C-alpha positions, 0 to 999 in steps of 0.5 A, a space after each residue: 775566085 769568089 769576091 762575095 756580093 757587094 753592097 751595090 749588087 745586093 741593093 740592085 737586086 733588092 730594087 729589082 725584086 721590089 719592082 718585079 712585086 710593084 709589077 705584080 700589084 699593078 697586073 693584079 690591079 688590072 684584073 681586079 678592074 676587069 672583075 677577075 680576083 685571084 691576087 695570090 696567083 699573079 705573085 707566084 710566078 713573080 716570086 718564082 722567077 725572082 727566085 730563079 734568077 736572083 737566088 733564094 734570098 732574093 725569092 725570100 725577099 720577093 714573098 715578103 714584099 709580096 705579103 706585104 703587098 697582098 696585105 695592103 691592097 687586096 685583103 679587106 680591109 684596105 691598109 695595114 690592118 689585121 686580116 680576118 681568119 680566113 684571109 689569114 689562112 689564105 695568106 698562110 698557104 700562099 707563104 708556104 706555096 711560095 717558099 716551097 717553090 723557091 725552095 725547090 728551085 734553089 735545089 735544082 739550081 744547086 744541083 745543076 751547079 754540082 752537075 756542072 763542076 763534076 762534068 768539067 771535071 769529067 772532062 778533064 779527065 777524059 782529056 788527059 786520058 786521050 793525051 796519054 793514050 796518043 803519046 803511047 
């Protein structure tokens, strides 16, 4: 029976999501120190991984945390200041791509769950039919 999501489970998932984004920020910081600047690309695998493991809602949280991290650490000027129009458009494209990835992963997970349920029901029906055939 589904008991719902407990508050402690939600908080632990949220903490793991935030730590994953912090890991992406650290990796991008290391890459920037090596003169490799690709901040948006580092966050996409983290977002899709969080969505695949923890679900669509945590994927959206990862997008939100990643956007805040990008704005604060990697989009000039430093801090929470308004980015210029080019950086703002890059950020919008990043959010769109990340959201689309999470949406696709969520759809695949839902389809897989439905197929698993259908497979179980089919297995039960085959088992019943086989037992009826043996009893004849």
